All heavy atoms as TSV, in Angstrom:
chain	resi	resn	atom	element	x	y	z
A	1	ASN	N	N	91.559	79.035	79.813
A	1	ASN	CA	C	92.025	78.451	78.570
A	1	ASN	C	C	91.288	79.087	77.408
A	1	ASN	O	O	90.085	79.283	77.467
A	1	ASN	CB	C	91.790	76.955	78.567
A	1	ASN	CG	C	92.640	76.244	79.587
A	1	ASN	OD1	O	93.736	76.686	79.900
A	1	ASN	ND2	N	92.150	75.151	80.114
A	2	GLU	N	N	92.027	79.366	76.380
A	2	GLU	CA	C	91.416	79.899	75.166
A	2	GLU	C	C	91.738	78.987	74.010
A	2	GLU	O	O	92.853	78.482	73.910
A	2	GLU	CB	C	91.955	81.297	74.853
A	2	GLU	CG	C	91.337	82.363	75.694
A	2	GLU	CD	C	91.578	83.742	75.106
A	2	GLU	OE1	O	91.562	83.889	73.873
A	2	GLU	OE2	O	91.782	84.667	75.893
A	3	LEU	N	N	90.766	78.787	73.154
A	3	LEU	CA	C	91.001	78.068	71.910
A	3	LEU	C	C	91.233	79.099	70.822
A	3	LEU	O	O	90.612	80.156	70.821
A	3	LEU	CB	C	89.796	77.208	71.554
A	3	LEU	CG	C	89.459	76.105	72.536
A	3	LEU	CD1	C	88.178	75.403	72.097
A	3	LEU	CD2	C	90.593	75.106	72.640
A	4	CYS	N	N	92.115	78.785	69.918
A	4	CYS	CA	C	92.389	79.687	68.802
A	4	CYS	C	C	92.110	78.921	67.512
A	4	CYS	O	O	93.025	78.448	66.852
A	4	CYS	CB	C	93.841	80.170	68.852
A	4	CYS	SG	S	94.198	81.423	67.615
A	5	PRO	N	N	90.823	78.773	67.176
A	5	PRO	CA	C	90.511	78.002	65.968
A	5	PRO	C	C	90.907	78.771	64.716
A	5	PRO	O	O	90.802	79.998	64.667
A	5	PRO	CB	C	89.003	77.809	66.041
A	5	PRO	CG	C	88.522	78.965	66.833
A	5	PRO	CD	C	89.621	79.286	67.818
A	6	VAL	N	N	91.376	78.041	63.743
A	6	VAL	CA	C	91.726	78.632	62.459
A	6	VAL	C	C	90.947	77.862	61.403
A	6	VAL	O	O	90.973	76.634	61.368
A	6	VAL	CB	C	93.239	78.522	62.178
A	6	VAL	CG1	C	93.549	79.000	60.776
A	6	VAL	CG2	C	94.020	79.302	63.211
A	7	PHE	N	N	90.222	78.588	60.588
A	7	PHE	CA	C	89.435	77.976	59.535
A	7	PHE	C	C	89.972	78.454	58.198
A	7	PHE	O	O	90.224	79.647	58.015
A	7	PHE	CB	C	87.961	78.381	59.650
A	7	PHE	CG	C	87.341	77.970	60.944
A	7	PHE	CD1	C	87.270	78.856	62.007
A	7	PHE	CD2	C	86.848	76.692	61.112
A	7	PHE	CE1	C	86.700	78.485	63.207
A	7	PHE	CE2	C	86.286	76.308	62.313
A	7	PHE	CZ	C	86.206	77.201	63.368
A	8	LEU	N	N	90.144	77.538	57.276
A	8	LEU	CA	C	90.564	77.885	55.927
A	8	LEU	C	C	89.389	77.621	54.999
A	8	LEU	O	O	88.740	76.578	55.092
A	8	LEU	CB	C	91.752	77.030	55.494
A	8	LEU	CG	C	93.019	77.178	56.329
A	8	LEU	CD1	C	94.066	76.161	55.885
A	8	LEU	CD2	C	93.564	78.575	56.233
A	9	CYS	N	N	89.113	78.562	54.136
A	9	CYS	CA	C	88.008	78.377	53.200
A	9	CYS	C	C	88.274	79.210	51.952
A	9	CYS	O	O	89.145	80.072	51.933
A	9	CYS	CB	C	86.682	78.772	53.838
A	9	CYS	SG	S	86.558	80.519	54.240
A	10	ARG	N	N	87.515	78.930	50.959
A	10	ARG	CA	C	87.541	79.738	49.739
A	10	ARG	C	C	86.160	80.376	49.622
A	10	ARG	O	O	85.145	79.704	49.792
A	10	ARG	CB	C	87.837	78.874	48.525
A	10	ARG	CG	C	89.198	78.223	48.624
A	10	ARG	CD	C	89.585	77.549	47.323
A	10	ARG	NE	N	90.769	76.740	47.505
A	10	ARG	CZ	C	92.017	77.174	47.573
A	10	ARG	NH1	N	92.252	78.459	47.496
A	10	ARG	NH2	N	93.027	76.354	47.721
A	11	ILE	N	N	86.133	81.672	49.349
A	11	ILE	CA	C	84.864	82.375	49.232
A	11	ILE	C	C	84.827	83.172	47.937
A	11	ILE	O	O	85.868	83.473	47.353
A	11	ILE	CB	C	84.598	83.293	50.442
A	11	ILE	CG1	C	85.678	84.373	50.559
A	11	ILE	CG2	C	84.511	82.491	51.726
A	11	ILE	CD1	C	85.397	85.403	51.637
A	12	THR	N	N	83.645	83.498	47.506
A	12	THR	CA	C	83.497	84.268	46.270
A	12	THR	C	C	82.973	85.671	46.534
A	12	THR	O	O	82.780	86.436	45.599
A	12	THR	CB	C	82.538	83.545	45.299
A	12	THR	OG1	O	81.285	83.359	45.946
A	12	THR	CG2	C	83.121	82.198	44.889
A	13	THR	N	N	82.724	85.995	47.802
A	13	THR	CA	C	82.256	87.336	48.163
A	13	THR	C	C	83.145	87.881	49.271
A	13	THR	O	O	83.934	87.146	49.868
A	13	THR	CB	C	80.803	87.300	48.665
A	13	THR	OG1	O	80.757	86.536	49.866
A	13	THR	CG2	C	79.869	86.708	47.642
A	14	GLY	N	N	83.001	89.131	49.557
A	14	GLY	CA	C	83.754	89.734	50.646
A	14	GLY	C	C	83.140	89.386	51.992
A	14	GLY	O	O	82.000	88.924	52.066
A	15	PRO	N	N	83.864	89.631	53.062
A	15	PRO	CA	C	83.319	89.372	54.388
A	15	PRO	C	C	82.190	90.350	54.709
A	15	PRO	O	O	82.153	91.464	54.189
A	15	PRO	CB	C	84.513	89.573	55.317
A	15	PRO	CG	C	85.444	90.448	54.554
A	15	PRO	CD	C	85.212	90.166	53.103
A	16	ASP	N	N	81.278	89.916	55.550
A	16	ASP	CA	C	80.158	90.762	55.950
A	16	ASP	C	C	79.976	90.649	57.463
A	16	ASP	O	O	78.956	90.165	57.941
A	16	ASP	CB	C	78.886	90.335	55.208
A	16	ASP	CG	C	77.733	91.279	55.445
A	16	ASP	OD1	O	77.977	92.459	55.786
A	16	ASP	OD2	O	76.581	90.837	55.302
A	17	PRO	N	N	80.980	91.104	58.236
A	17	PRO	CA	C	80.888	90.961	59.690
A	17	PRO	C	C	79.894	91.951	60.295
A	17	PRO	O	O	79.578	92.978	59.704
A	17	PRO	CB	C	82.306	91.276	60.164
A	17	PRO	CG	C	82.828	92.214	59.131
A	17	PRO	CD	C	82.210	91.763	57.826
A	18	SER	N	N	79.449	91.626	61.481
A	18	SER	CA	C	78.554	92.520	62.219
A	18	SER	C	C	79.334	93.763	62.643
A	18	SER	O	O	80.373	93.655	63.300
A	18	SER	CB	C	78.012	91.813	63.458
A	18	SER	OG	O	77.371	92.745	64.295
A	19	PRO	N	N	78.855	94.949	62.304
A	19	PRO	CA	C	79.569	96.171	62.691
A	19	PRO	C	C	79.608	96.365	64.211
A	19	PRO	O	O	80.435	97.116	64.711
A	19	PRO	CB	C	78.788	97.295	62.012
A	19	PRO	CG	C	77.538	96.702	61.500
A	19	PRO	CD	C	77.682	95.212	61.483
A	20	ASP	N	N	78.736	95.684	64.947
A	20	ASP	CA	C	78.778	95.744	66.409
A	20	ASP	C	C	79.957	94.966	66.979
A	20	ASP	O	O	80.330	95.163	68.133
A	20	ASP	CB	C	77.483	95.183	67.011
A	20	ASP	CG	C	76.276	96.028	66.671
A	20	ASP	OD1	O	76.449	97.248	66.413
A	20	ASP	OD2	O	75.160	95.473	66.658
A	21	GLU	N	N	80.517	94.070	66.178
A	21	GLU	CA	C	81.594	93.211	66.662
A	21	GLU	C	C	82.933	93.445	65.982
A	21	GLU	O	O	83.976	93.112	66.522
A	21	GLU	CB	C	81.203	91.747	66.481
A	21	GLU	CG	C	79.985	91.357	67.280
A	21	GLU	CD	C	79.604	89.908	67.077
A	21	GLU	OE1	O	80.392	89.164	66.473
A	21	GLU	OE2	O	78.514	89.518	67.535
A	22	VAL	N	N	82.911	94.005	64.775
A	22	VAL	CA	C	84.143	94.147	63.987
A	22	VAL	C	C	84.251	95.579	63.483
A	22	VAL	O	O	83.345	96.076	62.812
A	22	VAL	CB	C	84.136	93.161	62.788
A	22	VAL	CG1	C	85.387	93.332	61.943
A	22	VAL	CG2	C	83.993	91.731	63.280
A	23	ALA	N	N	85.356	96.235	63.796
A	23	ALA	CA	C	85.540	97.626	63.387
A	23	ALA	C	C	86.071	97.750	61.957
A	23	ALA	O	O	85.755	98.708	61.260
A	23	ALA	CB	C	86.498	98.330	64.344
A	24	ASP	N	N	86.876	96.777	61.521
A	24	ASP	CA	C	87.533	96.919	60.222
A	24	ASP	C	C	87.939	95.546	59.711
A	24	ASP	O	O	88.210	94.635	60.494
A	24	ASP	CB	C	88.772	97.800	60.381
A	24	ASP	CG	C	89.407	98.184	59.062
A	24	ASP	OD1	O	88.702	98.208	58.034
A	24	ASP	OD2	O	90.617	98.463	59.054
A	25	THR	N	N	87.965	95.391	58.422
A	25	THR	CA	C	88.485	94.173	57.792
A	25	THR	C	C	89.374	94.576	56.621
A	25	THR	O	O	89.258	95.691	56.092
A	25	THR	CB	C	87.361	93.261	57.247
A	25	THR	OG1	O	86.648	93.966	56.237
A	25	THR	CG2	C	86.428	92.801	58.348
A	26	ARG	N	N	90.236	93.679	56.249
A	26	ARG	CA	C	91.040	93.881	55.032
A	26	ARG	C	C	91.643	92.545	54.642
A	26	ARG	O	O	91.858	91.663	55.473
A	26	ARG	CB	C	92.114	94.930	55.223
A	26	ARG	CG	C	93.214	94.485	56.134
A	26	ARG	CD	C	94.325	95.515	56.234
A	26	ARG	NE	N	95.005	95.241	57.485
A	26	ARG	CZ	C	95.314	96.126	58.377
A	26	ARG	NH1	N	95.043	97.385	58.177
A	26	ARG	NH2	N	95.914	95.792	59.487
A	27	TRP	N	N	91.887	92.376	53.361
A	27	TRP	CA	C	92.518	91.168	52.850
A	27	TRP	C	C	94.023	91.351	52.878
A	27	TRP	O	O	94.531	92.406	52.489
A	27	TRP	CB	C	92.083	90.913	51.402
A	27	TRP	CG	C	90.649	90.559	51.253
A	27	TRP	CD1	C	89.659	91.342	50.747
A	27	TRP	CD2	C	90.023	89.322	51.623
A	27	TRP	NE1	N	88.458	90.683	50.778
A	27	TRP	CE2	C	88.657	89.433	51.316
A	27	TRP	CE3	C	90.490	88.135	52.185
A	27	TRP	CZ2	C	87.757	88.403	51.536
A	27	TRP	CZ3	C	89.573	87.116	52.412
A	27	TRP	CH2	C	88.242	87.255	52.091
A	28	VAL	N	N	94.724	90.349	53.343
A	28	VAL	CA	C	96.186	90.327	53.275
A	28	VAL	C	C	96.603	88.927	52.850
A	28	VAL	O	O	95.913	87.953	53.141
A	28	VAL	CB	C	96.874	90.690	54.613
A	28	VAL	CG1	C	96.579	92.120	55.009
A	28	VAL	CG2	C	96.486	89.752	55.711
A	29	SER	N	N	97.712	88.848	52.169
A	29	SER	CA	C	98.211	87.527	51.782
A	29	SER	C	C	98.733	86.794	53.018
A	29	SER	O	O	99.074	87.416	54.035
A	29	SER	CB	C	99.335	87.666	50.749
A	29	SER	OG	O	100.492	88.228	51.371
A	30	TRP	N	N	98.776	85.491	52.925
A	30	TRP	CA	C	99.314	84.687	54.025
A	30	TRP	C	C	100.743	85.121	54.328
A	30	TRP	O	O	101.134	85.276	55.478
A	30	TRP	CB	C	99.234	83.210	53.676
A	30	TRP	CG	C	99.930	82.306	54.648
A	30	TRP	CD1	C	100.990	81.482	54.378
A	30	TRP	CD2	C	99.640	82.121	56.043
A	30	TRP	NE1	N	101.367	80.803	55.514
A	30	TRP	CE2	C	100.550	81.183	56.557
A	30	TRP	CE3	C	98.707	82.672	56.908
A	30	TRP	CZ2	C	100.551	80.776	57.885
A	30	TRP	CZ3	C	98.706	82.258	58.240
A	30	TRP	CH2	C	99.622	81.328	58.706
A	31	GLU	N	N	101.540	85.336	53.284
A	31	GLU	CA	C	102.933	85.733	53.476
A	31	GLU	C	C	103.035	87.055	54.234
A	31	GLU	O	O	103.859	87.211	55.134
A	31	GLU	CB	C	103.663	85.840	52.126
A	31	GLU	CG	C	103.775	84.542	51.376
A	31	GLU	CD	C	102.523	84.186	50.575
A	31	GLU	OE1	O	101.622	85.047	50.419
A	31	GLU	OE2	O	102.419	83.038	50.131
A	32	ALA	N	N	102.173	88.018	53.879
A	32	ALA	CA	C	102.191	89.315	54.567
A	32	ALA	C	C	101.772	89.158	56.024
A	32	ALA	O	O	102.326	89.814	56.912
A	32	ALA	CB	C	101.276	90.309	53.849
A	33	TYR	N	N	100.810	88.270	56.276
A	33	TYR	CA	C	100.366	88.043	57.648
A	33	TYR	C	C	101.461	87.394	58.479
A	33	TYR	O	O	101.704	87.778	59.616
A	33	TYR	CB	C	99.087	87.198	57.665
A	33	TYR	CG	C	98.448	87.153	59.021
A	33	TYR	CD1	C	97.800	88.273	59.525
A	33	TYR	CD2	C	98.506	86.013	59.804
A	33	TYR	CE1	C	97.217	88.253	60.779
A	33	TYR	CE2	C	97.921	85.983	61.056
A	33	TYR	CZ	C	97.284	87.105	61.537
A	33	TYR	OH	O	96.716	87.080	62.781
A	34	VAL	N	N	102.155	86.423	57.888
A	34	VAL	CA	C	103.273	85.776	58.589
A	34	VAL	C	C	104.344	86.810	58.906
A	34	VAL	O	O	104.857	86.868	60.033
A	34	VAL	CB	C	103.857	84.606	57.765
A	34	VAL	CG1	C	105.167	84.116	58.360
A	34	VAL	CG2	C	102.850	83.462	57.679
A	35	ASP	N	N	104.683	87.638	57.931
A	35	ASP	CA	C	105.698	88.678	58.160
A	35	ASP	C	C	105.287	89.588	59.313
A	35	ASP	O	O	106.104	89.927	60.172
A	35	ASP	CB	C	105.915	89.518	56.901
A	35	ASP	CG	C	106.655	88.773	55.812
A	35	ASP	OD1	O	107.238	87.695	56.095
A	35	ASP	OD2	O	106.642	89.251	54.661
A	36	LYS	N	N	104.014	89.980	59.344
A	36	LYS	CA	C	103.518	90.851	60.427
A	36	LYS	C	C	103.608	90.127	61.764
A	36	LYS	O	O	104.065	90.692	62.757
A	36	LYS	CB	C	102.092	91.280	60.151
A	36	LYS	CG	C	101.543	92.229	61.200
A	36	LYS	CD	C	100.191	92.768	60.782
A	36	LYS	CE	C	99.633	93.731	61.792
A	36	LYS	NZ	N	100.207	95.046	61.781
A	37	ALA	N	N	103.187	88.872	61.799
A	37	ALA	CA	C	103.204	88.097	63.048
A	37	ALA	C	C	104.618	87.907	63.582
A	37	ALA	O	O	104.819	87.829	64.793
A	37	ALA	CB	C	102.531	86.743	62.838
A	38	LEU	N	N	105.591	87.832	62.697
A	38	LEU	CA	C	106.973	87.636	63.123
A	38	LEU	C	C	107.625	88.927	63.607
A	38	LEU	O	O	108.700	88.895	64.197
A	38	LEU	CB	C	107.792	87.023	61.985
A	38	LEU	CG	C	107.372	85.623	61.545
A	38	LEU	CD1	C	108.225	85.152	60.380
A	38	LEU	CD2	C	107.430	84.636	62.698
A	39	SER	N	N	106.972	90.056	63.374
A	39	SER	CA	C	107.497	91.345	63.818
A	39	SER	C	C	107.156	91.560	65.288
A	39	SER	O	O	105.993	91.435	65.678
A	39	SER	CB	C	106.891	92.468	62.980
A	39	SER	OG	O	107.170	93.710	63.570
A	40	PRO	N	N	108.133	91.899	66.114
A	40	PRO	CA	C	107.859	92.127	67.536
A	40	PRO	C	C	106.818	93.227	67.781
A	40	PRO	O	O	106.105	93.200	68.767
A	40	PRO	CB	C	109.215	92.532	68.115
A	40	PRO	CG	C	110.220	92.010	67.142
A	40	PRO	CD	C	109.553	92.022	65.799
A	41	ALA	N	N	106.706	94.172	66.887
A	41	ALA	CA	C	105.766	95.282	67.058
A	41	ALA	C	C	104.479	95.067	66.256
A	41	ALA	O	O	103.827	96.019	65.857
A	41	ALA	CB	C	106.433	96.581	66.621
A	42	SER	N	N	104.097	93.818	66.037
A	42	SER	CA	C	102.962	93.513	65.163
A	42	SER	C	C	101.634	94.017	65.696
A	42	SER	O	O	100.728	94.330	64.926
A	42	SER	CB	C	102.858	92.007	64.928
A	42	SER	OG	O	102.407	91.343	66.095
A	43	GLY	N	N	101.471	94.056	67.005
A	43	GLY	CA	C	100.188	94.437	67.575
A	43	GLY	C	C	99.172	93.304	67.575
A	43	GLY	O	O	98.046	93.479	68.018
A	44	LEU	N	N	99.563	92.142	67.061
A	44	LEU	CA	C	98.674	90.983	67.064
A	44	LEU	C	C	98.651	90.354	68.447
A	44	LEU	O	O	99.596	90.502	69.227
A	44	LEU	CB	C	99.148	89.943	66.045
A	44	LEU	CG	C	99.157	90.394	64.590
A	44	LEU	CD1	C	99.806	89.329	63.709
A	44	LEU	CD2	C	97.750	90.693	64.108
A	45	SER	N	N	97.593	89.632	68.739
A	45	SER	CA	C	97.500	88.971	70.039
A	45	SER	C	C	98.583	87.895	70.143
A	45	SER	O	O	99.004	87.321	69.127
A	45	SER	CB	C	96.127	88.327	70.224
A	45	SER	OG	O	96.021	87.161	69.427
A	46	PRO	N	N	99.036	87.608	71.349
A	46	PRO	CA	C	100.033	86.543	71.524
A	46	PRO	C	C	99.543	85.204	70.980
A	46	PRO	O	O	100.313	84.419	70.458
A	46	PRO	CB	C	100.235	86.461	73.035
A	46	PRO	CG	C	99.711	87.741	73.584
A	46	PRO	CD	C	98.691	88.245	72.616
A	47	TRP	N	N	98.220	84.955	71.083
A	47	TRP	CA	C	97.660	83.702	70.578
A	47	TRP	C	C	97.767	83.631	69.066
A	47	TRP	O	O	98.062	82.591	68.506
A	47	TRP	CB	C	96.197	83.560	71.015
A	47	TRP	CG	C	96.082	83.586	72.495
A	47	TRP	CD1	C	96.204	82.521	73.348
A	47	TRP	CD2	C	95.861	84.727	73.303
A	47	TRP	NE1	N	96.065	82.941	74.644
A	47	TRP	CE2	C	95.850	84.302	74.656
A	47	TRP	CE3	C	95.665	86.076	73.046
A	47	TRP	CZ2	C	95.646	85.168	75.722
A	47	TRP	CZ3	C	95.463	86.934	74.112
A	47	TRP	CH2	C	95.456	86.480	75.419
A	48	SER	N	N	97.527	84.744	68.408
A	48	SER	CA	C	97.628	84.775	66.957
A	48	SER	C	C	99.068	84.513	66.519
A	48	SER	O	O	99.314	83.754	65.584
A	48	SER	CB	C	97.160	86.123	66.418
A	48	SER	OG	O	97.215	86.157	65.021
A	49	VAL	N	N	100.011	85.124	67.200
A	49	VAL	CA	C	101.427	84.936	66.864
A	49	VAL	C	C	101.821	83.463	67.029
A	49	VAL	O	O	102.471	82.879	66.158
A	49	VAL	CB	C	102.321	85.851	67.731
A	49	VAL	CG1	C	103.787	85.524	67.550
A	49	VAL	CG2	C	102.040	87.321	67.397
A	50	LEU	N	N	101.387	82.846	68.127
A	50	LEU	CA	C	101.686	81.424	68.348
A	50	LEU	C	C	101.030	80.550	67.287
A	50	LEU	O	O	101.629	79.599	66.792
A	50	LEU	CB	C	101.233	80.987	69.738
A	50	LEU	CG	C	102.030	81.536	70.906
A	50	LEU	CD1	C	101.325	81.207	72.224
A	50	LEU	CD2	C	103.439	80.983	70.906
A	51	GLN	N	N	99.785	80.859	66.937
A	51	GLN	CA	C	99.065	80.069	65.941
A	51	GLN	C	C	99.728	80.182	64.579
A	51	GLN	O	O	99.863	79.189	63.861
A	51	GLN	CB	C	97.614	80.531	65.854
A	51	GLN	CG	C	96.751	79.612	65.030
A	51	GLN	CD	C	96.542	78.273	65.695
A	51	GLN	OE1	O	96.036	78.215	66.794
A	51	GLN	NE2	N	96.915	77.213	65.049
A	52	VAL	N	N	100.156	81.372	64.209
A	52	VAL	CA	C	100.846	81.553	62.924
A	52	VAL	C	C	102.111	80.705	62.892
A	52	VAL	O	O	102.400	80.034	61.896
A	52	VAL	CB	C	101.171	83.039	62.662
A	52	VAL	CG1	C	102.169	83.207	61.535
A	52	VAL	CG2	C	99.897	83.802	62.355
A	53	ALA	N	N	102.859	80.702	63.981
A	53	ALA	CA	C	104.086	79.899	64.033
A	53	ALA	C	C	103.768	78.419	63.844
A	53	ALA	O	O	104.462	77.722	63.088
A	53	ALA	CB	C	104.804	80.130	65.351
A	54	GLU	N	N	102.715	77.924	64.505
A	54	GLU	CA	C	102.349	76.514	64.366
A	54	GLU	C	C	101.889	76.187	62.952
A	54	GLU	O	O	102.274	75.162	62.388
A	54	GLU	CB	C	101.239	76.155	65.359
A	54	GLU	CG	C	101.711	76.086	66.789
A	54	GLU	CD	C	100.583	75.746	67.750
A	54	GLU	OE1	O	99.548	75.195	67.318
A	54	GLU	OE2	O	100.738	76.044	68.951
A	55	LEU	N	N	101.061	77.042	62.377
A	55	LEU	CA	C	100.572	76.806	61.016
A	55	LEU	C	C	101.706	76.859	60.001
A	55	LEU	O	O	101.722	76.100	59.031
A	55	LEU	CB	C	99.492	77.828	60.662
A	55	LEU	CG	C	98.185	77.675	61.421
A	55	LEU	CD1	C	97.304	78.906	61.212
A	55	LEU	CD2	C	97.459	76.420	60.985
A	56	ARG	N	N	102.630	77.754	60.225
A	56	ARG	CA	C	103.781	77.864	59.327
A	56	ARG	C	C	104.630	76.603	59.404
A	56	ARG	O	O	105.085	76.087	58.390
A	56	ARG	CB	C	104.586	79.092	59.721
A	56	ARG	CG	C	105.610	79.488	58.729
A	56	ARG	CD	C	106.127	80.870	59.081
A	56	ARG	NE	N	107.349	81.080	58.394
A	56	ARG	CZ	C	108.495	81.372	58.955
A	56	ARG	NH1	N	108.569	81.531	60.253
A	56	ARG	NH2	N	109.577	81.542	58.242
A	57	GLU	N	N	104.829	76.116	60.628
A	57	GLU	CA	C	105.640	74.911	60.830
A	57	GLU	C	C	105.028	73.688	60.179
A	57	GLU	O	O	105.728	72.900	59.553
A	57	GLU	CB	C	105.782	74.641	62.332
A	57	GLU	CG	C	107.174	74.843	62.847
A	57	GLU	CD	C	107.234	74.557	64.331
A	57	GLU	OE1	O	106.923	73.415	64.727
A	57	GLU	OE2	O	107.591	75.474	65.078
A	58	ASP	N	N	103.714	73.500	60.356
A	58	ASP	CA	C	103.111	72.273	59.832
A	58	ASP	C	C	102.753	72.359	58.346
A	58	ASP	O	O	102.434	71.357	57.727
A	58	ASP	CB	C	101.928	71.815	60.680
A	58	ASP	CG	C	100.629	72.548	60.420
A	58	ASP	OD1	O	100.558	73.402	59.540
A	58	ASP	OD2	O	99.663	72.241	61.134
A	59	GLY	N	N	102.792	73.553	57.774
A	59	GLY	CA	C	102.582	73.703	56.330
A	59	GLY	C	C	101.141	73.581	55.877
A	59	GLY	O	O	100.876	73.564	54.677
A	60	SER	N	N	100.187	73.520	56.799
A	60	SER	CA	C	98.789	73.313	56.401
A	60	SER	C	C	98.250	74.456	55.540
A	60	SER	O	O	97.519	74.205	54.576
A	60	SER	CB	C	97.897	73.093	57.620
A	60	SER	OG	O	97.986	74.174	58.512
A	61	VAL	N	N	98.593	75.684	55.861
A	61	VAL	CA	C	98.109	76.810	55.064
A	61	VAL	C	C	98.743	76.791	53.679
A	61	VAL	O	O	98.064	76.969	52.674
A	61	VAL	CB	C	98.366	78.164	55.775
A	61	VAL	CG1	C	97.997	79.331	54.883
A	61	VAL	CG2	C	97.592	78.229	57.077
A	62	ASP	N	N	100.029	76.535	53.624
A	62	ASP	CA	C	100.700	76.486	52.311
A	62	ASP	C	C	100.112	75.390	51.433
A	62	ASP	O	O	99.905	75.596	50.227
A	62	ASP	CB	C	102.209	76.276	52.499
A	62	ASP	CG	C	102.879	77.493	53.108
A	62	ASP	OD1	O	102.488	78.629	52.746
A	62	ASP	OD2	O	103.777	77.315	53.934
A	63	ARG	N	N	99.803	74.232	52.019
A	63	ARG	CA	C	99.188	73.148	51.247
A	63	ARG	C	C	97.800	73.559	50.759
A	63	ARG	O	O	97.440	73.301	49.608
A	63	ARG	CB	C	99.099	71.863	52.065
A	63	ARG	CG	C	100.437	71.163	52.236
A	63	ARG	CD	C	100.286	69.768	52.834
A	63	ARG	NE	N	99.635	69.780	54.140
A	63	ARG	CZ	C	100.252	70.014	55.293
A	63	ARG	NH1	N	101.561	70.267	55.320
A	63	ARG	NH2	N	99.576	69.990	56.430
A	64	PHE	N	N	97.021	74.217	51.608
A	64	PHE	CA	C	95.696	74.669	51.230
A	64	PHE	C	C	95.792	75.684	50.085
A	64	PHE	O	O	95.029	75.608	49.110
A	64	PHE	CB	C	94.990	75.290	52.429
A	64	PHE	CG	C	93.631	75.845	52.110
A	64	PHE	CD1	C	92.533	75.017	52.051
A	64	PHE	CD2	C	93.463	77.203	51.882
A	64	PHE	CE1	C	91.269	75.527	51.756
A	64	PHE	CE2	C	92.210	77.719	51.587
A	64	PHE	CZ	C	91.124	76.882	51.521
A	65	LEU	N	N	96.691	76.624	50.191
A	65	LEU	CA	C	96.819	77.664	49.169
A	65	LEU	C	C	97.353	77.120	47.857
A	65	LEU	O	O	97.079	77.690	46.796
A	65	LEU	CB	C	97.730	78.780	49.680
A	65	LEU	CG	C	97.178	79.593	50.864
A	65	LEU	CD1	C	98.231	80.558	51.377
A	65	LEU	CD2	C	95.894	80.307	50.477
A	66	ALA	N	N	98.079	76.016	47.889
A	66	ALA	CA	C	98.652	75.440	46.673
A	66	ALA	C	C	97.602	74.721	45.835
A	66	ALA	O	O	97.852	74.439	44.668
A	66	ALA	CB	C	99.773	74.472	47.040
A	67	ARG	N	N	96.434	74.434	46.410
A	67	ARG	CA	C	95.381	73.740	45.648
A	67	ARG	C	C	94.676	74.641	44.704
A	67	ARG	O	O	94.469	75.762	44.837
A	67	ARG	CB	C	94.346	73.129	46.588
A	67	ARG	CG	C	94.883	71.972	47.327
A	67	ARG	CD	C	93.758	71.253	48.035
A	67	ARG	NE	N	94.031	71.371	49.463
A	67	ARG	CZ	C	93.127	71.392	50.392
A	67	ARG	NH1	N	91.875	71.336	50.100
A	67	ARG	NH2	N	93.444	71.470	51.645
């Protein structure tokens, strides 16, 4: 079993991941991420695609972004 936690936050600085664990980062809008996840050739993990569908359905991300 895998958990796919999703955290929403607001930050004032860029990400600073460990280079031993993360090869690359980039900012994308929620809409662009949803579009990518809905594409069959997205390259995203199946868990990410499922999570995006659930978040889109329940509207939690849209409500967070509207604040």
